[in-house]
Backbone as JSON Lines, residues from 0, in Angstrom:
{"i":0,"aa":"M","n":[76.91,-14.1,185.27],"ca":[77.29,-14.02,183.88],"c":[78.25,-12.84,183.69]}
{"i":1,"aa":"E","n":[79.32,-13.07,182.96],"ca":[80.32,-12.04,182.71],"c":[79.79,-11.0,181.73]}
{"i":2,"aa":"Q","n":[80.03,-9.74,182.05],"ca":[79.61,-8.66,181.17],"c":[80.63,-8.5,180.04]}
{"i":3,"aa":"L","n":[80.15,-8.54,178.79],"ca":[81.04,-8.43,177.64],"c":[81.58,-7.02,177.46]}
{"i":4,"aa":"I","n":[80.72,-6.03,177.68],"ca":[81.11,-4.64,177.49],"c":[80.74,-3.86,178.74]}
{"i":5,"aa":"S","n":[81.74,-3.23,179.35],"ca":[81.49,-2.47,180.57],"c":[80.89,-1.11,180.24]}
{"i":6,"aa":"K","n":[80.36,-0.45,181.25],"ca":[79.82,0.9,181.1],"c":[80.91,1.84,180.58]}
{"i":7,"aa":"K","n":[82.12,1.67,181.09],"ca":[83.25,2.49,180.64],"c":[83.56,2.23,179.17]}
{"i":8,"aa":"D","n":[83.5,0.95,178.75],"ca":[83.74,0.6,177.35],"c":[82.72,1.28,176.43]}
{"i":9,"aa":"V","n":[81.45,1.25,176.84],"ca":[80.39,1.88,176.05],"c":[80.68,3.37,175.93]}
{"i":10,"aa":"A","n":[81.0,4.01,177.04],"ca":[81.27,5.44,177.05],"c":[82.44,5.78,176.13]}
{"i":11,"aa":"N","n":[83.53,5.05,176.27],"ca":[84.72,5.31,175.45],"c":[84.44,5.07,173.96]}
{"i":12,"aa":"L","n":[83.71,4.01,173.66],"ca":[83.38,3.7,172.27],"c":[82.56,4.83,171.66]}
{"i":13,"aa":"L","n":[81.54,5.28,172.37],"ca":[80.68,6.35,171.85],"c":[81.47,7.64,171.64]}
{"i":14,"aa":"K","n":[82.31,7.97,172.6],"ca":[83.1,9.2,172.5],"c":[84.1,9.11,171.35]}
{"i":15,"aa":"D","n":[84.82,8.0,171.25],"ca":[85.82,7.83,170.19],"c":[85.17,7.79,168.81]}
{"i":16,"aa":"A","n":[84.06,7.08,168.7],"ca":[83.4,6.94,167.4],"c":[82.88,8.29,166.91]}
{"i":17,"aa":"R","n":[82.27,9.06,167.8],"ca":[81.76,10.37,167.39],"c":[82.91,11.27,166.95]}
{"i":18,"aa":"A","n":[84.02,11.23,167.7],"ca":[85.19,12.05,167.35],"c":[85.74,11.65,165.98]}
{"i":19,"aa":"Q","n":[85.85,10.35,165.74],"ca":[86.4,9.9,164.45],"c":[85.46,10.21,163.3]}
{"i":20,"aa":"C","n":[84.17,10.23,163.56],"ca":[83.21,10.58,162.51],"c":[83.09,12.09,162.36]}
{"i":21,"aa":"R","n":[83.74,12.82,163.24],"ca":[83.73,14.29,163.23],"c":[82.3,14.83,163.22]}
{"i":22,"aa":"M","n":[81.51,14.28,164.14],"ca":[80.12,14.71,164.27],"c":[79.96,15.47,165.57]}
{"i":23,"aa":"S","n":[79.14,16.5,165.58],"ca":[78.81,17.19,166.81],"c":[77.69,16.4,167.5]}
{"i":24,"aa":"V","n":[77.47,16.68,168.77],"ca":[76.37,16.0,169.46],"c":[75.03,16.39,168.83]}
{"i":25,"aa":"E","n":[74.95,17.61,168.32],"ca":[73.73,18.04,167.65],"c":[73.49,17.23,166.38]}
{"i":26,"aa":"E","n":[74.55,16.94,165.65],"ca":[74.43,16.13,164.43],"c":[74.02,14.69,164.78]}
{"i":27,"aa":"V","n":[74.57,14.17,165.85],"ca":[74.2,12.81,166.29],"c":[72.73,12.78,166.7]}
{"i":28,"aa":"A","n":[72.31,13.8,167.45],"ca":[70.91,13.87,167.88],"c":[69.98,13.92,166.67]}
{"i":29,"aa":"A","n":[70.37,14.69,165.65],"ca":[69.55,14.77,164.43],"c":[69.51,13.42,163.71]}
{"i":30,"aa":"A","n":[70.64,12.73,163.66],"ca":[70.69,11.41,163.02],"c":[69.83,10.41,163.8]}
{"i":31,"aa":"L","n":[69.81,10.52,165.11],"ca":[69.01,9.6,165.93],"c":[67.51,9.78,165.69]}
{"i":32,"aa":"K","n":[67.11,10.97,165.26],"ca":[65.69,11.21,164.98],"c":[65.18,10.25,163.92]}
{"i":33,"aa":"S","n":[66.04,9.91,162.94],"ca":[65.6,8.99,161.88],"c":[65.38,7.59,162.43]}
{"i":34,"aa":"Y","n":[65.88,7.31,163.62],"ca":[65.66,6.02,164.29],"c":[64.54,6.12,165.34]}
{"i":35,"aa":"G","n":[63.93,7.31,165.43],"ca":[62.82,7.49,166.37],"c":[63.23,7.96,167.75]}
{"i":36,"aa":"Y","n":[64.44,8.45,167.91],"ca":[64.92,8.92,169.22],"c":[65.1,10.42,169.22]}
{"i":37,"aa":"E","n":[64.6,11.06,170.27],"ca":[64.81,12.49,170.47],"c":[65.63,12.62,171.75]}
{"i":38,"aa":"I","n":[66.86,13.15,171.62],"ca":[67.69,13.36,172.8],"c":[68.26,14.77,172.77]}
{"i":39,"aa":"V","n":[68.63,15.24,173.94],"ca":[69.29,16.54,174.06],"c":[70.79,16.29,174.15]}
{"i":40,"aa":"P","n":[71.61,17.27,173.77],"ca":[73.06,17.09,173.81],"c":[73.58,16.6,175.16]}
{"i":41,"aa":"K","n":[73.0,17.08,176.25],"ca":[73.47,16.66,177.58],"c":[73.38,15.15,177.74]}
{"i":42,"aa":"S","n":[72.35,14.53,177.2],"ca":[72.21,13.07,177.29],"c":[73.36,12.38,176.57]}
{"i":43,"aa":"M","n":[73.72,12.91,175.4],"ca":[74.82,12.31,174.64],"c":[76.12,12.42,175.43]}
{"i":44,"aa":"Y","n":[76.36,13.59,176.02],"ca":[77.57,13.77,176.83],"c":[77.56,12.82,178.03]}
{"i":45,"aa":"N","n":[76.39,12.62,178.63],"ca":[76.29,11.68,179.76],"c":[76.62,10.25,179.32]}
{"i":46,"aa":"Y","n":[76.19,9.86,178.13],"ca":[76.52,8.53,177.61],"c":[78.03,8.42,177.38]}
{"i":47,"aa":"E","n":[78.62,9.47,176.82],"ca":[80.05,9.45,176.49],"c":[80.95,9.53,177.72]}
{"i":48,"aa":"N","n":[80.42,10.03,178.81],"ca":[81.21,10.15,180.04],"c":[80.89,9.06,181.06]}
{"i":49,"aa":"G","n":[80.02,8.13,180.69],"ca":[79.71,7.01,181.57],"c":[78.78,7.36,182.71]}
{"i":50,"aa":"V","n":[78.17,8.54,182.67],"ca":[77.22,8.95,183.71],"c":[75.95,8.11,183.6]}
{"i":51,"aa":"S","n":[75.54,7.85,182.37],"ca":[74.38,7.0,182.11],"c":[74.65,6.22,180.83]}
{"i":52,"aa":"Q","n":[73.77,5.28,180.53],"ca":[73.93,4.48,179.31],"c":[72.67,4.59,178.47]}
{"i":53,"aa":"P","n":[72.85,4.59,177.15],"ca":[71.67,4.62,176.29],"c":[70.96,3.27,176.35]}
{"i":54,"aa":"P","n":[69.66,3.27,176.06],"ca":[68.98,1.98,175.92],"c":[69.68,1.17,174.82]}
{"i":55,"aa":"V","n":[69.6,-0.14,174.89],"ca":[70.29,-1.0,173.93],"c":[69.91,-0.65,172.5]}
{"i":56,"aa":"S","n":[68.63,-0.44,172.24],"ca":[68.21,-0.15,170.87],"c":[68.82,1.18,170.38]}
{"i":57,"aa":"M","n":[68.94,2.16,171.26],"ca":[69.57,3.42,170.88],"c":[71.07,3.23,170.68]}
{"i":58,"aa":"F","n":[71.7,2.42,171.52],"ca":[73.12,2.13,171.36],"c":[73.38,1.5,169.99]}
{"i":59,"aa":"L","n":[72.51,0.58,169.59],"ca":[72.66,-0.06,168.28],"c":[72.45,0.95,167.15]}
{"i":60,"aa":"A","n":[71.51,1.88,167.34],"ca":[71.31,2.94,166.34],"c":[72.56,3.81,166.25]}
{"i":61,"aa":"L","n":[73.15,4.14,167.38],"ca":[74.39,4.92,167.39],"c":[75.5,4.18,166.66]}
{"i":62,"aa":"C","n":[75.59,2.88,166.88],"ca":[76.6,2.08,166.18],"c":[76.38,2.14,164.68]}
{"i":63,"aa":"R","n":[75.13,2.1,164.23],"ca":[74.85,2.21,162.8],"c":[75.27,3.57,162.27]}
{"i":64,"aa":"I","n":[74.94,4.62,163.02],"ca":[75.3,5.98,162.61],"c":[76.82,6.11,162.47]}
{"i":65,"aa":"Y","n":[77.55,5.5,163.39],"ca":[79.01,5.6,163.38],"c":[79.68,4.55,162.49]}
{"i":66,"aa":"G","n":[78.89,3.67,161.87],"ca":[79.45,2.66,160.98],"c":[80.13,1.52,161.7]}
{"i":67,"aa":"I","n":[79.72,1.24,162.93],"ca":[80.31,0.15,163.71],"c":[79.49,-1.11,163.45]}
{"i":68,"aa":"E","n":[80.13,-2.1,162.85],"ca":[79.44,-3.35,162.54],"c":[79.66,-4.4,163.61]}
{"i":69,"aa":"D","n":[80.83,-4.42,164.21],"ca":[81.16,-5.41,165.24],"c":[81.52,-4.67,166.53]}
{"i":70,"aa":"V","n":[80.55,-4.57,167.41],"ca":[80.74,-3.79,168.65],"c":[81.85,-4.38,169.51]}
{"i":71,"aa":"I","n":[81.86,-5.69,169.67],"ca":[82.87,-6.34,170.52],"c":[84.27,-6.06,169.98]}
{"i":72,"aa":"A","n":[84.45,-6.2,168.68],"ca":[85.77,-5.93,168.08],"c":[86.13,-4.46,168.23]}
{"i":73,"aa":"A","n":[85.15,-3.57,168.1],"ca":[85.42,-2.13,168.22],"c":[85.89,-1.8,169.63]}
{"i":74,"aa":"V","n":[85.32,-2.46,170.62],"ca":[85.73,-2.22,172.01],"c":[87.1,-2.86,172.26]}
{"i":75,"aa":"K","n":[87.25,-4.1,171.82],"ca":[88.48,-4.85,172.09],"c":[89.69,-4.27,171.35]}
{"i":76,"aa":"D","n":[89.52,-3.98,170.07],"ca":[90.64,-3.54,169.24],"c":[90.72,-2.04,169.07]}
{"i":77,"aa":"G","n":[89.74,-1.32,169.58],"ca":[89.7,0.12,169.38],"c":[88.92,0.45,168.13]}
{"i":78,"aa":"Y","n":[88.12,1.46,168.21],"ca":[87.28,1.83,167.09],"c":[88.09,2.52,166.0]}
{"i":79,"aa":"T","n":[87.93,2.05,164.8],"ca":[88.48,2.74,163.64],"c":[87.39,2.79,162.59]}
{"i":80,"aa":"R","n":[87.21,3.93,162.03],"ca":[86.17,4.12,161.02],"c":[86.63,3.55,159.7]}
{"i":81,"aa":"T","n":[85.77,2.76,159.07],"ca":[86.06,2.21,157.75],"c":[85.58,3.2,156.72]}
{"i":82,"aa":"L","n":[86.46,3.54,155.81],"ca":[86.13,4.5,154.78],"c":[86.34,3.86,153.42]}
{"i":83,"aa":"T","n":[85.3,3.86,152.61],"ca":[85.4,3.32,151.27],"c":[85.78,4.47,150.34]}
{"i":84,"aa":"V","n":[86.82,4.27,149.55],"ca":[87.33,5.3,148.66],"c":[87.27,4.79,147.23]}
{"i":85,"aa":"T","n":[86.73,5.63,146.34],"ca":[86.66,5.26,144.93],"c":[88.03,5.48,144.29]}
{"i":86,"aa":"A","n":[88.2,4.95,143.09],"ca":[89.45,5.13,142.35],"c":[89.68,6.62,142.06]}
{"i":87,"aa":"Q","n":[88.63,7.33,141.74],"ca":[88.75,8.76,141.47],"c":[89.21,9.51,142.72]}
{"i":88,"aa":"E","n":[88.67,9.13,143.89],"ca":[89.08,9.77,145.14],"c":[90.54,9.46,145.46]}
{"i":89,"aa":"E","n":[90.98,8.25,145.17],"ca":[92.39,7.89,145.37],"c":[93.29,8.77,144.51]}
{"i":90,"aa":"Q","n":[92.89,8.99,143.26],"ca":[93.67,9.85,142.36],"c":[93.74,11.28,142.9]}
{"i":91,"aa":"L","n":[92.63,11.77,143.43],"ca":[92.62,13.12,143.99],"c":[93.57,13.23,145.18]}
{"i":92,"aa":"V","n":[93.58,12.23,146.02],"ca":[94.48,12.24,147.18],"c":[95.93,12.25,146.71]}
{"i":93,"aa":"E","n":[96.25,11.43,145.75],"ca":[97.63,11.38,145.23],"c":[98.03,12.72,144.61]}
{"i":94,"aa":"R","n":[97.12,13.31,143.85],"ca":[97.42,14.61,143.24],"c":[97.59,15.68,144.31]}
{"i":95,"aa":"F","n":[96.76,15.63,145.33],"ca":[96.85,16.6,146.43],"c":[98.21,16.47,147.13]}
{"i":96,"aa":"R","n":[98.62,15.24,147.39],"ca":[99.9,15.02,148.07],"c":[101.09,15.52,147.25]}
{"i":97,"aa":"R","n":[101.0,15.43,145.94],"ca":[102.1,15.87,145.08],"c":[102.08,17.39,144.83]}
{"i":98,"aa":"A","n":[100.96,18.03,145.13],"ca":[100.81,19.46,144.86],"c":[101.68,20.29,145.81]}
{"i":99,"aa":"S","n":[101.97,21.49,145.38],"ca":[102.74,22.41,146.22],"c":[101.9,22.81,147.43]}
{"i":100,"aa":"P","n":[102.55,23.27,148.5],"ca":[101.79,23.71,149.68],"c":[100.77,24.81,149.34]}
{"i":101,"aa":"E","n":[101.12,25.71,148.43],"ca":[100.19,26.78,148.04],"c":[98.94,26.21,147.38]}
{"i":102,"aa":"L","n":[99.16,25.25,146.48],"ca":[98.03,24.63,145.79],"c":[97.18,23.81,146.77]}
{"i":103,"aa":"Q","n":[97.81,23.14,147.73],"ca":[97.06,22.39,148.74],"c":[96.16,23.34,149.54]}
{"i":104,"aa":"R","n":[96.75,24.49,149.97],"ca":[95.95,25.46,150.75],"c":[94.78,25.97,149.91]}
{"i":105,"aa":"A","n":[95.02,26.25,148.63],"ca":[93.94,26.73,147.76],"c":[92.84,25.68,147.62]}
{"i":106,"aa":"A","n":[93.23,24.43,147.44],"ca":[92.25,23.35,147.3],"c":[91.42,23.22,148.58]}
{"i":107,"aa":"L","n":[92.08,23.33,149.72],"ca":[91.35,23.22,150.98],"c":[90.38,24.37,151.17]}
{"i":108,"aa":"R","n":[90.77,25.57,150.74],"ca":[89.86,26.71,150.83],"c":[88.61,26.48,149.97]}
{"i":109,"aa":"V","n":[88.82,25.96,148.78],"ca":[87.7,25.71,147.87],"c":[86.77,24.64,148.45]}
{"i":110,"aa":"L","n":[87.35,23.64,149.09],"ca":[86.57,22.5,149.59],"c":[85.94,22.74,150.96]}
{"i":111,"aa":"Q","n":[86.28,23.83,151.64],"ca":[85.69,24.12,152.94],"c":[84.2,24.34,152.77]}
{"i":112,"aa":"P","n":[83.37,23.77,153.66],"ca":[81.94,23.99,153.54],"c":[81.61,25.46,153.81]}
{"i":113,"aa":"A","n":[80.61,25.97,153.1],"ca":[80.16,27.33,153.34],"c":[79.53,27.39,154.72]}
{"i":114,"aa":"E","n":[79.49,28.57,155.31],"ca":[78.94,28.73,156.64],"c":[77.49,28.23,156.66]}
{"i":115,"aa":"G","n":[77.19,27.38,157.63],"ca":[75.86,26.81,157.76],"c":[75.63,25.56,156.95]}
{"i":116,"aa":"E","n":[76.58,25.22,156.06],"ca":[76.48,24.03,155.23],"c":[77.06,22.83,155.97]}
{"i":117,"aa":"Q","n":[76.44,21.66,155.77],"ca":[76.97,20.43,156.37],"c":[78.24,20.03,155.65]}
{"i":118,"aa":"P","n":[79.3,19.57,156.4],"ca":[80.54,19.14,155.74],"c":[80.34,17.9,154.92]}
C-alpha cells in the first residue's frame, strides 16, 4: 500500500505549521496537555526533524492546534494558516498601512506583549 504522507512530509508540516503559528515548542507542549499529552521540547524537535514521529492521535491533536483541517492538502500544497479577520480588524490594518512610519512604530510598541505575557 502506498504511503500518503512520508516521515519527511510529517516533519516538514509540523515544523512549518509551528513557525507560521509563531508558537514555541514550550507553547505547543502546553497546548498538547489539553489533549492529554505530556511531551518535552526535545520530542517536538525530534518530530520536526524526522528523527521520530508522533503517535497518530498526537499528530491529529497537533493539526488541531495549528488549525490544519486537511492534512493531505497541507502537505501537497504547503501549509498556510487560515486567519479569520473581522471588519473592525480590517479597518485597523488599513489605518495602520496609511499611518506614518512614526505612528506605526508607536502602535507596535503599544501592542507588544508585556514581558511574560502571552502574545
